[in-house]
C-alpha positions, 0 to 999 in steps of 0.5 A: 843857397838856402843852406846859408840861412839854415843854422840860426833857425835850427837852434830853436828845436836844438834847444827844445830837444835839449830841454829834457836832458837839461831838466833831468840834470837839474832834477838830479842835482847835476848841471851848471849851478851858475848864478842867474841873479841880476840882468838878462840872460843876454847880459849873463851870456856876455851880451853880443860879443859873448854870444858871438864867441859861443856861436863861432865855436859851435859852428867851427868846432862842433857843427862843421866837424859832425858828418851827420849834419855838416853836409848842409853847411860844407857847400861853397854857397854857404856864407859862414859869416852870415851863418854866424851873424844870423845865429848871433842875432837870433840868440841876442834877440831871444835872450833880452838883447836890443837886437831884432830877428830876423834882420838884414841877411837873415830870413824867417824860419819857414822861408830859410828851411823850406825845401831843405828836407831837414829831418828830426834826426838832423835836429836832434844831432844839432841839439846835442852840440848846442846844449854841449856848448852852452854847458861848456861855457857855464850857462846856468841851467835855469837860463838854458831852460828859459832859452829852450822854452822861448824856442818851443813851437818853431819845430813845424817851420823847420823839420820837413822829414819827421820820420827820417825817411823822406829821401834816399840820403836819410834812409841810407844813414845820411853822410856817415852811411854813405861814407861807410858804403863808399869806403867799402866800395873803394876796397872792392874796386881796388881788389877787383882785377878787372878794374883795379889798375885804374886806381893805382895812382888815385888819391884815396881820400879825395876819391872817397870824399868826392864820391860821397859828395856825389851820392849825397847830392842825389837827393841830399844837401850836398852840392857836388862840385861846389865843395867848401874846400877851405873848411874840409881838407879832404878834397885837396886844393880843388873842388870835385870834378865833373865826370867827363873831366875826371875820366878823360884819357883813361880809356875806360871800356863799357865792360869796365864801367859795368864792372864798376857799377856791379862793385857799387851794387855790392858795396851798397848791398854790404851796407844794408841799403834797401833794394829800392834805394840801391837801384835809385843810386845806381840809376844815377850812374847810368846816364854818366856812362857817356861821360866816362867810357871811351866810346860813348856810342856803346852806352845803353 
């Protein structure tokens, strides 16, 4: 998976975006006033071990927990150990360490980001986490500025969606937007007398998580059915199931299916999803009819 190579290159624009706020703090007398005398930035960051510790905290405590950008990482094809290795390698090389980037298992930025549809908004959100981690670890403002400058010019190799509107995923508000619509959808279907009985014993957390993944996978970074369950407890102990398996034995009629589709349309409308994007999402549901209802021959 390309996403497994994503995090390290993304750091470049993250720090570049952070430059404005960093310099603002410096001009206002804020920011970290740590001593920058002696050695390289690599040395002051604690060399490879110190950088690796910072990277682990950024990946685990910040990035993986942020629904706005974690869809790129919470697929089981993403090797977190490689993510950590590559970002550590890149930071080490760019701060004066003896390492060379890219190295084994790491790709250059253009190759590693191609086809991922990364938006400017994705970039900006990652930036906040990176800068916050550096500040929290006491990195001097002057060192942050130098690191930022080193990464300038990499933006074009990373971002493919400068206006945050190239995909349905981006236009509906990325994963948080999808999650909000799905939560409303769950409320609608569990209060609809025509179909509410199907959800009496449903695990709400898992259902919402899996439906969010499914909608995110239409043209976003989610890989449905390949959830990184070790990193996200929302799915329980198993990945999300295919439609045939998850609906087997429920005896869902065509009328039930149509009621479900109508409720999804209502939830998307409630969320303010544009008609074209709403129709694109619902159109994906149509071909699933044969895998969901008890008599596939009735599907249009």
